[in-house]
KOLKE-96480 format. One record per atom (N, C-alpha, C, O): x, y, z. Coordinates in pm, 1 decimal, padded with zeros to 6 digits. Example, Ala and Ser with C-alpha at 12.3 -4.5 7.8 and 13.67 -1.06 7.14 Angstrom:
% KOLKE-96480
{px = 01319.0 py = -00569.0 pz = 00780.0}
{px = 01230.0 py = -00450.0 pz = 00780.0}
{px = 01320.0 py = -00330.0 pz = 00780.0}
{px = 01423.6 py = -00331.9 pz = 00846.5}
{px = 01285.0 py = -00225.0 pz = 00708.0}
{px = 01367.0 py = -00106.0 pz = 00714.0}
{px = 01290.0 py = 00003.0 pz = 00787.0}
{px = 01340.9 py = 00113.8 pz = 00803.9}
END
This chain:
% KOLKE-96480
{px = 00589.0 py = 00829.3 pz = -01094.0}
{px = 00539.6 py = 00691.7 pz = -01099.0}
{px = 00537.9 py = 00646.9 pz = -01244.4}
{px = 00500.7 py = 00723.8 pz = -01333.0}
{px = 00576.5 py = 00527.3 pz = -01268.0}
{px = 00577.0 py = 00469.5 pz = -01401.6}
{px = 00436.1 py = 00434.8 pz = -01446.6}
{px = 00340.9 py = 00446.4 pz = -01369.4}
{px = 00423.2 py = 00392.4 pz = -01571.1}
{px = 00295.8 py = 00348.6 pz = -01627.3}
{px = 00239.3 py = 00234.3 pz = -01543.1}
{px = 00305.3 py = 00131.3 pz = -01529.7}
{px = 00115.5 py = 00249.2 pz = -01483.8}
{px = 00060.7 py = 00145.8 pz = -01397.0}
{px = 00032.6 py = 00014.2 pz = -01467.7}
{px = 00015.6 py = -00088.3 pz = -01401.7}
{px = 00027.3 py = 00014.6 pz = -01599.8}
{px = 00003.3 py = -00110.0 pz = -01671.8}
{px = 00133.5 py = -00186.5 pz = -01695.3}
{px = 00130.6 py = -00300.6 pz = -01741.3}
{px = 00247.0 py = -00125.1 pz = -01664.3}
{px = 00376.1 py = -00190.2 pz = -01683.4}
{px = 00394.6 py = -00300.7 pz = -01580.4}
{px = 00326.6 py = -00303.0 pz = -01477.8}
{px = 00486.7 py = -00392.2 pz = -01608.2}
{px = 00511.7 py = -00504.5 pz = -01518.1}
{px = 00577.3 py = -00459.2 pz = -01387.9}
{px = 00556.7 py = -00522.1 pz = -01284.1}
{px = 00656.2 py = -00351.0 pz = -01391.0}
{px = 00716.7 py = -00296.5 pz = -01269.8}
{px = 00698.6 py = -00145.6 pz = -01265.8}
{px = 00683.9 py = -00080.5 pz = -01369.2}
{px = 00699.8 py = -00091.2 pz = -01144.9}
{px = 00686.4 py = 00053.3 pz = -01126.7}
{px = 00760.2 py = 00093.2 pz = -01000.3}
{px = 00749.6 py = 00025.2 pz = -00898.2}
{px = 00834.3 py = 00202.0 pz = -01005.7}
{px = 00906.3 py = 00252.3 pz = -00888.4}
{px = 00806.1 py = 00314.4 pz = -00791.6}
{px = 00725.7 py = 00399.0 pz = -00830.9}
{px = 00810.8 py = 00272.7 pz = -00665.4}
{px = 00726.1 py = 00330.5 pz = -00562.0}
{px = 00797.8 py = 00444.8 pz = -00491.4}
{px = 00917.4 py = 00466.6 pz = -00510.5}
{px = 00722.0 py = 00517.2 pz = -00409.3}
{px = 00777.6 py = 00627.9 pz = -00332.3}
{px = 00736.5 py = 00612.4 pz = -00186.7}
{px = 00618.4 py = 00594.9 pz = -00156.4}
{px = 00833.6 py = 00619.0 pz = -00097.0}
{px = 00802.7 py = 00609.9 pz = 00045.9}
{px = 00767.1 py = 00747.3 pz = 00099.7}
{px = 00841.2 py = 00844.1 pz = 00082.3}
{px = 00652.8 py = 00753.6 pz = 00164.9}
{px = 00611.3 py = 00874.5 pz = 00235.1}
{px = 00681.4 py = 00870.6 pz = 00371.5}
{px = 00684.7 py = 00764.6 pz = 00434.0}
{px = 00737.6 py = 00982.1 pz = 00419.8}
{px = 00806.6 py = 00979.0 pz = 00549.1}
{px = 00716.7 py = 00924.8 pz = 00660.7}
{px = 00596.0 py = 00948.7 pz = 00662.3}
{px = 00778.6 py = 00851.0 pz = 00754.5}
{px = 00703.9 py = 00793.5 pz = 00865.9}
{px = 00621.4 py = 00900.2 pz = 00937.2}
{px = 00668.9 py = 01010.9 pz = 00962.6}
{px = 00498.1 py = 00865.0 pz = 00968.6}
{px = 00408.8 py = 00954.2 pz = 01041.2}
{px = 00340.3 py = 01059.8 pz = 00956.2}
{px = 00261.1 py = 01138.5 pz = 01008.0}
{px = 00369.0 py = 01063.0 pz = 00827.9}
{px = 00314.0 py = 01168.1 pz = 00740.1}
{px = 00209.6 py = 01117.7 pz = 00641.5}
{px = 00165.1 py = 01193.8 pz = 00555.6}
{px = 00169.5 py = 00991.4 pz = 00651.7}
{px = 00080.6 py = 00933.1 pz = 00550.7}
{px = -00045.6 py = 01015.7 pz = 00529.5}
{px = -00084.2 py = 01039.9 pz = 00415.1}
{px = -00109.9 py = 01058.9 pz = 00635.6}
{px = -00236.8 py = 01129.8 pz = 00621.3}
{px = -00218.6 py = 01279.5 pz = 00596.7}
{px = -00316.2 py = 01349.3 pz = 00569.2}
{px = -00096.0 py = 01329.6 pz = 00606.1}
{px = -00070.3 py = 01471.6 pz = 00581.4}
{px = -00017.9 py = 01498.3 pz = 00441.2}
{px = -00028.9 py = 01610.1 pz = 00390.9}
{px = 00038.4 py = 01397.4 pz = 00378.6}
{px = 00099.9 py = 01415.9 pz = 00246.6}
{px = 00002.1 py = 01376.3 pz = 00136.9}
{px = -00079.8 py = 01286.6 pz = 00156.9}
{px = 00009.3 py = 01441.7 pz = 00021.2}
{px = -00070.7 py = 01393.1 pz = -00092.0}
{px = -00019.4 py = 01254.3 pz = -00129.1}
{px = 00101.5 py = 01231.4 pz = -00131.5}
{px = -00110.0 py = 01162.5 pz = -00157.6}
{px = -00070.7 py = 01026.1 pz = -00188.1}
{px = -00106.0 py = 00992.9 pz = -00332.2}
{px = -00215.4 py = 01022.8 pz = -00380.2}
{px = -00008.6 py = 00929.3 pz = -00400.7}
{px = -00027.0 py = 00893.7 pz = -00541.4}
{px = -00006.9 py = 00744.0 pz = -00559.0}
{px = 00039.2 py = 00674.6 pz = -00468.4}
{px = -00042.0 py = 00696.3 pz = -00676.0}
{px = -00021.3 py = 00555.1 pz = -00709.9}
{px = 00124.7 py = 00518.5 pz = -00685.1}
{px = 00215.7 py = 00589.8 pz = -00727.1}
{px = 00145.8 py = 00406.1 pz = -00616.2}
{px = 00280.1 py = 00357.8 pz = -00588.8}
{px = 00338.7 py = 00402.8 pz = -00456.5}
{px = 00444.8 py = 00354.4 pz = -00417.2}
{px = 00272.4 py = 00494.2 pz = -00386.5}
{px = 00322.8 py = 00541.6 pz = -00257.8}
{px = 00302.0 py = 00436.2 pz = -00149.4}
{px = 00209.5 py = 00355.3 pz = -00156.6}
{px = 00389.3 py = 00438.6 pz = -00048.9}
{px = 00375.5 py = 00353.1 pz = 00068.5}
{px = 00439.0 py = 00425.3 pz = 00186.6}
{px = 00528.8 py = 00507.3 pz = 00167.8}
{px = 00392.9 py = 00395.5 pz = 00308.8}
{px = 00448.8 py = 00459.5 pz = 00426.7}
{px = 00391.1 py = 00401.9 pz = 00554.4}
{px = 00290.5 py = 00331.1 pz = 00551.9}
{px = 00455.5 py = 00432.7 pz = 00666.1}
{px = 00416.5 py = 00377.2 pz = 00796.0}
{px = 00360.4 py = 00484.8 pz = 00887.0}
{px = 00400.4 py = 00601.1 pz = 00882.6}
{px = 00265.9 py = 00441.6 pz = 00970.0}
{px = 00205.7 py = 00527.4 pz = 01072.9}
{px = 00197.1 py = 00446.1 pz = 01201.9}
{px = 00172.5 py = 00325.5 pz = 01198.3}
{px = 00217.4 py = 00512.0 pz = 01314.7}
{px = 00190.7 py = 00448.2 pz = 01443.0}
{px = 00044.1 py = 00474.2 pz = 01474.0}
{px = 00000.6 py = 00589.3 pz = 01478.7}
{px = -00031.8 py = 00367.9 pz = 01495.0}
{px = -00174.9 py = 00377.6 pz = 01523.3}
{px = -00203.0 py = 00311.7 pz = 01657.4}
{px = -00112.6 py = 00257.3 pz = 01720.9}
{px = -00327.7 py = 00316.7 pz = 01700.0}
{px = -00366.5 py = 00250.6 pz = 01824.4}
{px = -00345.7 py = 00099.6 pz = 01815.4}
{px = -00338.8 py = 00031.5 pz = 01917.7}
{px = -00335.6 py = 00047.3 pz = 01693.1}
{px = -00313.0 py = -00095.8 pz = 01671.5}
{px = -00164.9 py = -00127.6 pz = 01650.2}
{px = -00130.7 py = -00241.1 pz = 01617.0}
{px = -00077.5 py = -00029.9 pz = 01668.6}
{px = 00065.6 py = -00049.1 pz = 01646.1}
{px = 00108.3 py = 00013.8 pz = 01514.5}
{px = 00032.7 py = 00089.9 pz = 01454.1}
{px = 00227.9 py = -00017.5 pz = 01470.4}
{px = 00281.3 py = 00036.5 pz = 01344.1}
{px = 00209.0 py = -00029.5 pz = 01227.9}
{px = 00206.0 py = -00152.1 pz = 01217.5}
{px = 00151.1 py = 00051.3 pz = 01141.2}
{px = 00078.1 py = -00000.2 pz = 01024.9}
{px = 00139.9 py = 00058.3 pz = 00898.1}
{px = 00183.4 py = 00173.4 pz = 00895.1}
{px = 00142.4 py = -00024.3 pz = 00793.8}
{px = 00195.9 py = 00016.9 pz = 00663.6}
{px = 00080.9 py = 00040.2 pz = 00567.7}
{px = -00002.0 py = -00048.1 pz = 00545.9}
{px = 00076.4 py = 00158.5 pz = 00511.0}
{px = -00026.8 py = 00197.4 pz = 00415.6}
{px = 00032.5 py = 00199.1 pz = 00275.4}
{px = 00153.3 py = 00215.2 pz = 00258.0}
{px = -00053.3 py = 00182.3 pz = 00176.6}
{px = -00003.9 py = 00185.8 pz = 00039.1}
{px = -00114.0 py = 00224.9 pz = -00057.6}
{px = -00233.2 py = 00217.1 pz = -00027.7}
{px = -00069.3 py = 00267.1 pz = -00173.9}
{px = -00157.0 py = 00290.7 pz = -00287.9}
{px = -00093.3 py = 00212.3 pz = -00402.6}
{px = 00012.4 py = 00251.5 pz = -00452.0}
{px = -00155.0 py = 00103.1 pz = -00445.6}
{px = -00094.1 py = 00021.0 pz = -00550.0}
{px = -00072.7 py = 00100.1 pz = -00678.7}
{px = -00131.1 py = 00207.1 pz = -00696.1}
{px = 00009.5 py = 00048.8 pz = -00767.7}
{px = 00043.3 py = 00121.4 pz = -00890.7}
{px = -00075.9 py = 00157.3 pz = -00978.6}
{px = -00066.8 py = 00250.4 pz = -01058.6}
{px = -00187.1 py = 00086.2 pz = -00965.6}
{px = -00303.5 py = 00117.0 pz = -01049.7}
{px = -00405.0 py = 00205.5 pz = -00979.4}
{px = -00515.4 py = 00223.8 pz = -01030.7}
{px = -00371.1 py = 00261.2 pz = -00863.0}
{px = -00464.5 py = 00345.9 pz = -00788.2}
{px = -00496.1 py = 00474.0 pz = -00864.3}
{px = -00410.1 py = 00532.1 pz = -00930.4}
{px = -00620.7 py = 00516.2 pz = -00853.3}
{px = -00666.0 py = 00643.6 pz = -00909.8}
{px = -00672.0 py = 00746.1 pz = -00796.0}
{px = -00676.9 py = 00706.9 pz = -00679.4}
{px = -00671.9 py = 00875.8 pz = -00826.9}
{px = -00667.9 py = 00978.7 pz = -00721.7}
{px = -00775.7 py = 00966.3 pz = -00613.9}
{px = -00747.2 py = 00995.3 pz = -00497.7}
{px = -00895.6 py = 00925.6 pz = -00646.5}
{px = -01002.5 py = 00919.3 pz = -00547.2}
{px = -01015.2 py = 00782.8 pz = -00479.0}
{px = -01105.9 py = 00763.8 pz = -00398.0}
{px = -00927.6 py = 00688.1 pz = -00509.4}
{px = -00932.9 py = 00556.2 pz = -00446.3}
{px = -00895.2 py = 00567.2 pz = -00299.0}
{px = -00817.2 py = 00654.4 pz = -00260.9}
{px = -00951.1 py = 00478.1 pz = -00215.6}
{px = -00909.6 py = 00476.6 pz = -00074.6}
{px = -00769.0 py = 00420.3 pz = -00060.0}
{px = -00719.4 py = 00349.0 pz = -00147.3}
{px = -00706.2 py = 00453.5 pz = 00051.5}
{px = -00576.0 py = 00397.1 pz = 00083.2}
{px = -00593.7 py = 00250.7 pz = 00120.8}
{px = -00702.8 py = 00208.8 pz = 00159.5}
{px = -00488.5 py = 00174.5 pz = 00109.5}
{px = -00489.2 py = 00034.5 pz = 00151.0}
{px = -00391.1 py = 00020.2 pz = 00266.7}
{px = -00298.4 py = 00100.1 pz = 00280.5}
{px = -00411.5 py = -00080.5 pz = 00348.5}
{px = -00321.9 py = -00105.9 pz = 00460.4}
{px = -00281.1 py = -00252.9 pz = 00455.9}
{px = -00363.4 py = -00340.7 pz = 00430.2}
{px = -00152.7 py = -00278.1 pz = 00481.3}
{px = -00106.8 py = -00416.4 pz = 00485.5}
{px = -00164.8 py = -00482.5 pz = 00609.5}
{px = -00183.6 py = -00417.0 pz = 00712.0}
{px = -00192.9 py = -00610.8 pz = 00600.6}
{px = -00251.8 py = -00679.2 pz = 00715.7}
{px = -00145.8 py = -00754.5 pz = 00795.6}
{px = -00027.4 py = -00752.9 pz = 00761.9}
{px = -00190.9 py = -00820.3 pz = 00901.9}
{px = -00099.6 py = -00889.4 pz = 00993.4}
{px = -00027.8 py = -01007.7 pz = 00929.0}
{px = 00068.5 py = -01058.8 pz = 00986.1}
{px = -00071.8 py = -01052.1 pz = 00812.6}
{px = -00003.4 py = -01162.2 pz = 00743.6}
{px = 00119.9 py = -01115.8 pz = 00666.0}
{px = 00199.2 py = -01198.4 pz = 00621.1}
{px = 00136.4 py = -00985.0 pz = 00650.1}
{px = 00250.3 py = -00931.9 pz = 00575.5}
{px = 00369.0 py = -00907.5 pz = 00668.7}
{px = 00352.8 py = -00861.4 pz = 00781.6}
{px = 00486.0 py = -00938.8 pz = 00619.7}
{px = 00610.7 py = -00909.0 pz = 00689.5}
{px = 00680.2 py = -00800.2 pz = 00609.1}
{px = 00704.7 py = -00816.7 pz = 00489.6}
{px = 00712.0 py = -00689.0 pz = 00674.7}
{px = 00776.5 py = -00576.8 pz = 00607.2}
{px = 00921.9 py = -00568.1 pz = 00652.1}
{px = 00951.3 py = -00562.6 pz = 00771.5}
{px = 01011.9 py = -00566.8 pz = 00554.5}
{px = 01154.8 py = -00551.1 pz = 00580.5}
{px = 01193.9 py = -00411.9 pz = 00534.0}
{px = 01175.6 py = -00377.0 pz = 00417.4}
{px = 01248.1 py = -00332.4 pz = 00626.2}
{px = 01295.5 py = -00198.1 pz = 00591.2}
{px = 01443.9 py = -00206.1 pz = 00556.4}
{px = 01523.3 py = -00264.0 pz = 00630.6}
{px = 01479.9 py = -00147.3 pz = 00443.0}
{px = 01618.2 py = -00147.6 pz = 00396.7}
{px = 01685.2 py = -00015.7 pz = 00432.5}
{px = 01617.4 py = 00084.2 pz = 00456.6}
{px = 01816.1 py = -00015.0 pz = 00436.0}
{px = 01893.1 py = 00102.9 pz = 00474.2}
{px = 01865.3 py = 00226.2 pz = 00389.9}
{px = 01882.6 py = 00338.5 pz = 00437.1}
{px = 01822.5 py = 00206.6 pz = 00266.1}
{px = 01795.1 py = 00320.6 pz = 00178.0}
{px = 01652.6 py = 00374.0 pz = 00194.6}
{px = 01611.5 py = 00464.7 pz = 00122.3}
{px = 01576.3 py = 00316.9 pz = 00291.2}
{px = 01439.0 py = 00363.3 pz = 00315.4}
{px = 01333.0 py = 00287.6 pz = 00239.2}
{px = 01214.2 py = 00304.3 pz = 00266.9}
{px = 01372.2 py = 00204.5 pz = 00143.8}
{px = 01273.1 py = 00124.4 pz = 00071.8}
{px = 01229.7 py = 00008.0 pz = 00159.6}
{px = 01292.7 py = -00021.2 pz = 00261.2}
{px = 01122.1 py = -00057.8 pz = 00119.9}
{px = 01075.4 py = -00175.1 pz = 00193.9}
{px = 01052.0 py = -00290.8 pz = 00098.2}
{px = 01032.2 py = -00272.5 pz = -00021.9}
{px = 01054.8 py = -00409.5 pz = 00154.9}
{px = 01014.1 py = -00531.1 pz = 00085.4}
{px = 00902.7 py = -00592.1 pz = 00168.3}
{px = 00914.7 py = -00603.7 pz = 00290.2}
{px = 00794.4 py = -00631.2 pz = 00102.6}
{px = 00680.5 py = -00691.7 pz = 00170.2}
{px = 00676.4 py = -00839.1 pz = 00133.7}
{px = 00670.9 py = -00875.9 pz = 00016.3}
{px = 00679.2 py = -00923.1 pz = 00237.4}
{px = 00671.1 py = -01067.2 pz = 00214.6}
{px = 00527.0 py = -01112.2 pz = 00227.4}
{px = 00452.1 py = -01065.6 pz = 00313.3}
{px = 00492.1 py = -01200.2 pz = 00143.2}
{px = 00357.9 py = -01242.8 pz = 00104.9}
{px = 00314.8 py = -01137.4 pz = 00003.9}
{px = 00331.3 py = -01017.4 pz = 00025.9}
{px = 00260.8 py = -01183.2 pz = -00103.9}
{px = 00220.3 py = -01089.6 pz = -00208.7}
{px = 00109.0 py = -00999.8 pz = -00156.5}
{px = 00040.2 py = -01032.7 pz = -00059.9}
{px = 00093.3 py = -00886.6 pz = -00222.0}
{px = -00008.6 py = -00788.9 pz = -00185.1}
{px = -00126.7 py = -00808.5 pz = -00278.8}
{px = -00111.5 py = -00807.4 pz = -00400.9}
{px = -00243.7 py = -00826.4 pz = -00220.6}
{px = -00365.7 py = -00844.0 pz = -00298.2}
{px = -00462.5 py = -00733.3 pz = -00259.7}
{px = -00513.3 py = -00730.6 pz = -00147.6}
{px = -00487.5 py = -00643.2 pz = -00351.5}
{px = -00584.1 py = -00535.4 pz = -00330.3}
{px = -00700.9 py = -00562.2 pz = -00422.9}
{px = -00684.4 py = -00569.1 pz = -00544.7}
{px = -00820.0 py = -00577.3 pz = -00364.5}
{px = -00939.9 py = -00601.0 pz = -00444.6}
{px = -01060.7 py = -00545.7 pz = -00372.1}
{px = -01051.3 py = -00508.6 pz = -00255.1}
{px = -01173.0 py = -00539.8 pz = -00439.3}
{px = -01294.6 py = -00482.4 pz = -00383.2}
{px = -01345.4 py = -00567.2 pz = -00267.4}
{px = -01348.5 py = -00690.0 pz = -00275.8}
{px = -01384.9 py = -00501.0 pz = -00159.8}
{px = -01445.0 py = -00568.9 pz = -00044.3}
{px = -01546.0 py = -00474.1 pz = 00018.4}
{px = -01521.0 py = -00353.9 pz = 00026.5}
{px = -01657.3 py = -00525.3 pz = 00061.9}
{px = -01761.3 py = -00445.1 pz = 00125.0}
{px = -01710.3 py = -00391.1 pz = 00258.1}
{px = -01657.6 py = -00467.6 pz = 00338.9}
{px = -01724.7 py = -00261.0 pz = 00282.7}
{px = -01672.0 py = -00202.6 pz = 00405.3}
{px = -01734.4 py = -00262.7 pz = 00530.1}
{px = -01671.9 py = -00260.8 pz = 00636.1}
{px = -01856.7 py = -00316.5 pz = 00520.9}
{px = -01919.1 py = -00381.3 pz = 00636.1}
{px = -01839.0 py = -00504.3 pz = 00677.7}
{px = -01842.8 py = -00545.1 pz = 00793.7}
{px = -01766.8 py = -00562.8 pz = 00583.2}
{px = -01687.7 py = -00682.0 pz = 00611.8}
{px = -01559.8 py = -00650.8 pz = 00687.9}
{px = -01492.9 py = -00742.1 pz = 00736.3}
{px = -01525.1 py = -00523.8 pz = 00699.1}
{px = -01405.1 py = -00486.1 pz = 00773.4}
{px = -01442.3 py = -00406.0 pz = 00897.0}
{px = -01363.7 py = -00324.0 pz = 00944.4}
{px = -01560.6 py = -00429.3 pz = 00948.6}
{px = -01602.3 py = -00366.3 pz = 01073.0}
{px = -01630.7 py = -00218.5 pz = 01061.5}
{px = -01614.6 py = -00144.8 pz = 01158.8}
{px = -01672.6 py = -00173.5 pz = 00944.4}
{px = -01705.3 py = -00032.0 pz = 00927.8}
{px = -01585.2 py = 00058.8 pz = 00942.4}
{px = -01599.0 py = 00173.3 pz = 00985.5}
{px = -01467.1 py = 00009.4 pz = 00907.1}
{px = -01344.5 py = 00086.8 pz = 00925.2}
{px = -01333.6 py = 00204.8 pz = 00829.3}
{px = -01235.7 py = 00279.2 pz = 00835.1}
{px = -01429.8 py = 00223.3 pz = 00743.0}
{px = -01425.1 py = 00336.6 pz = 00651.4}
{px = -01349.9 py = 00304.0 pz = 00524.5}
{px = -01346.2 py = 00188.6 pz = 00481.9}
{px = -01289.6 py = 00405.1 pz = 00463.4}
{px = -01228.1 py = 00383.9 pz = 00332.6}
{px = -01094.1 py = 00313.6 pz = 00336.1}
{px = -01038.0 py = 00284.6 pz = 00230.4}
{px = -01040.9 py = 00285.2 pz = 00454.1}
{px = -00911.3 py = 00218.8 pz = 00461.3}
{px = -00933.3 py = 00071.5 pz = 00488.3}
{px = -01000.3 py = 00034.9 pz = 00584.9}
{px = -00877.5 py = -00012.6 pz = 00404.1}
{px = -00890.0 py = -00157.2 pz = 00422.8}
{px = -00766.6 py = -00224.3 pz = 00366.2}
{px = -00676.8 py = -00157.3 pz = 00315.3}
{px = -00761.7 py = -00354.6 pz = 00374.8}
{px = -00649.3 py = -00426.5 pz = 00315.1}
{px = -00667.6 py = -00441.8 pz = 00165.5}
{px = -00579.7 py = -00494.8 pz = 00097.6}
{px = -00778.5 py = -00397.2 pz = 00114.0}
{px = -00806.0 py = -00412.7 pz = -00027.9}
{px = -00858.1 py = -00281.5 pz = -00085.2}
{px = -00939.4 py = -00213.4 pz = -00022.7}
{px = -00811.6 py = -00247.3 pz = -00202.3}
{px = -00856.0 py = -00125.7 pz = -00267.7}
{px = -00969.7 py = -00152.7 pz = -00363.6}
{px = -01012.6 py = -00267.1 pz = -00378.6}
{px = -01018.9 py = -00049.6 pz = -00428.3}
{px = -01134.0 py = -00062.6 pz = -00516.7}
{px = -01102.4 py = -00121.4 pz = -00653.7}
{px = -01193.8 py = -00157.7 pz = -00727.9}
{px = -00975.9 py = -00131.2 pz = -00687.6}
{px = -00934.3 py = -00178.9 pz = -00818.3}
{px = -00847.8 py = -00302.8 pz = -00798.3}
{px = -00747.9 py = -00295.5 pz = -00726.7}
{px = -00881.8 py = -00414.8 pz = -00858.0}
{px = -00800.0 py = -00534.4 pz = -00836.4}
{px = -00653.3 py = -00511.9 pz = -00875.2}
{px = -00623.3 py = -00456.7 pz = -00981.0}
{px = -00564.9 py = -00554.8 pz = -00789.2}
{px = -00421.1 py = -00551.7 pz = -00816.4}
{px = -00355.9 py = -00658.7 pz = -00730.3}
{px = -00387.0 py = -00670.4 pz = -00611.8}
{px = -00265.9 py = -00736.8 pz = -00788.7}
{px = -00195.6 py = -00840.7 pz = -00715.3}
{px = -00050.6 py = -00838.5 pz = -00756.9}
{px = -00019.0 py = -00843.0 pz = -00875.8}
{px = 00037.3 py = -00831.6 pz = -00659.3}
{px = 00178.4 py = -00830.3 pz = -00692.8}
{px = 00267.0 py = -00818.9 pz = -00571.0}
{px = 00229.2 py = -00858.0 pz = -00460.5}
{px = 00386.5 py = -00764.3 pz = -00592.9}
{px = 00488.6 py = -00759.6 pz = -00489.1}
{px = 00546.5 py = -00618.4 pz = -00479.9}
{px = 00543.5 py = -00541.2 pz = -00575.7}
{px = 00598.7 py = -00587.9 pz = -00362.3}
{px = 00673.6 py = -00464.9 pz = -00340.8}
{px = 00809.0 py = -00508.2 pz = -00286.0}
{px = 00819.6 py = -00553.7 pz = -00172.1}
{px = 00912.7 py = -00493.6 pz = -00368.8}
{px = 01045.9 py = -00537.5 pz = -00329.9}
{px = 01145.0 py = -00423.5 pz = -00349.1}
{px = 01166.1 py = -00374.3 pz = -00459.9}
{px = 01205.2 py = -00383.2 pz = -00237.0}
{px = 01298.9 py = -00270.1 pz = -00237.1}
{px = 01237.8 py = -00147.8 pz = -00305.6}
{px = 01304.5 py = -00076.7 pz = -00380.7}
{px = 01107.1 py = -00124.9 pz = -00277.1}
{px = 01039.3 py = -00006.3 pz = -00327.7}
{px = 00990.4 py = -00017.1 pz = -00470.9}
{px = 00937.7 py = 00079.9 pz = -00525.4}
{px = 01006.6 py = -00132.5 pz = -00532.7}
{px = 00961.7 py = -00150.5 pz = -00670.3}
{px = 00842.0 py = -00244.2 pz = -00671.8}
{px = 00849.1 py = -00357.3 pz = -00623.5}
{px = 00731.8 py = -00195.6 pz = -00727.9}
{px = 00609.8 py = -00273.8 pz = -00741.7}
{px = 00621.8 py = -00361.6 pz = -00866.3}
{px = 00669.9 py = -00316.5 pz = -00970.3}
{px = 00578.2 py = -00486.1 pz = -00855.2}
{px = 00574.1 py = -00573.6 pz = -00973.0}
{px = 00449.2 py = -00659.8 pz = -00966.1}
{px = 00405.4 py = -00699.7 pz = -00858.2}
{px = 00392.9 py = -00687.9 pz = -01082.2}
{px = 00272.5 py = -00770.6 pz = -01086.8}
{px = 00309.7 py = -00915.6 pz = -01064.1}
{px = 00420.5 py = -00959.4 pz = -01095.0}
{px = 00213.0 py = -00989.7 pz = -01008.6}
{px = 00237.1 py = -01131.1 pz = -00976.1}
{px = 00242.3 py = -01215.3 pz = -01101.7}
{px = 00261.7 py = -01336.6 pz = -01093.9}
END
């Protein structure tokens, strides 16, 4: 992973279905089939090791490319939110503990 303070950083796709089994680092993203359907998880470029995972919400459109990278339409906004506001879903939410706003295009994170 590149310097998280940089304007762009190369992300890494975790193989489908392996998000909770693989170690996750800043810039990682991957898909899981859940009871709510296919969900995309991510750790923004500024994530620290103990930060919770983030999940894209229903407003995001994910395009999968032939090389395995993804592009997410609508920018990604990860910011602090009280877990009670997400129905007690635990450490996974659409927002992480550290503010970050930007884009994921063909696996490359960039700030807004």
